[in-house]
C-alpha positions as CSV (number, residue, x, y, z in Angstrom):
1,M,8.1,-20.7,-22.6
2,T,6.5,-21.2,-18.9
3,T,8.0,-18.8,-16.6
4,Q,7.4,-19.3,-12.6
5,V,5.5,-16.2,-11.7
6,E,1.9,-17.7,-13.2
7,L,2.7,-20.0,-9.9
8,L,2.8,-17.0,-6.8
9,P,-0.9,-16.8,-5.9
10,A,-2.3,-13.8,-7.0
11,D,-2.7,-12.0,-3.7
12,V,0.9,-12.5,-2.9
13,F,1.7,-10.9,-6.4
14,A,-0.5,-7.8,-5.8
15,G,1.0,-7.5,-2.4
16,V,4.4,-7.2,-3.6
17,W,3.5,-5.0,-6.9
18,N,1.6,-2.6,-5.1
19,K,4.6,-2.6,-1.9
20,S,7.0,-2.1,-4.8
21,G,8.4,1.5,-6.1
22,S,8.7,0.9,-9.8
23,L,8.6,-2.3,-12.3
24,E,12.1,-3.1,-11.5
25,E,11.7,-3.5,-7.9
26,A,8.3,-5.8,-8.5
27,A,10.3,-7.5,-11.0
28,T,13.2,-8.2,-8.7
29,K,11.2,-9.7,-5.6
30,V,9.2,-11.7,-7.8
31,K,12.3,-13.2,-9.2
32,E,13.4,-13.8,-5.4
33,M,10.2,-15.1,-4.2
34,V,9.8,-18.2,-7.0
35,G,13.5,-18.7,-7.4
36,G,13.5,-19.4,-10.5
37,R,12.4,-17.9,-13.9
38,A,10.8,-14.6,-13.7
39,P,11.7,-11.9,-16.7
40,R,10.6,-8.5,-16.4
41,W,8.2,-9.1,-19.1
42,A,6.5,-12.1,-17.3
43,V,5.9,-9.6,-14.4
44,L,4.4,-7.2,-16.5
45,A,2.4,-9.4,-18.2
46,R,1.0,-11.0,-15.1
47,A,0.1,-7.7,-13.7
48,T,-1.7,-6.7,-17.0
49,A,-3.3,-9.4,-17.0
50,M,-4.6,-9.6,-12.9
51,R,-5.9,-5.5,-14.0
52,K,-8.1,-7.0,-16.9
53,A,-9.5,-9.3,-14.5
54,G,-10.4,-6.8,-12.1
55,A,-7.7,-6.6,-9.4
56,D,-6.2,-3.2,-8.6
57,L,-2.9,-2.8,-8.5
58,K,-1.3,0.4,-9.2
59,R,0.7,1.6,-12.3
60,F,4.0,2.8,-12.7
61,P,4.9,5.3,-15.1
62,I,5.9,4.8,-18.8
63,G,9.1,4.0,-19.2
64,D,9.7,3.0,-15.6
65,K,12.6,0.4,-15.4
C-alpha cells in the first residue's frame, strides 16, 4: 500500500511535525497537505524513519492520539 505521506518534502514534513501539538494534529495536517491517503500509521512511520536518518523531530507522549 502506498500513501502520499512520502511525497511531502522532508523539510515540510518536519516543520508540520514540529509545530503540531500531538500525533493526531500532525496526521491531520499532513493529510490536508497531501490531499490524499495519509493514515496516522504512515505519518508516524515517516517520522520514525526521518529520526533514524538524523532528523530533529520532537517526540509526542506515549499513548498520544
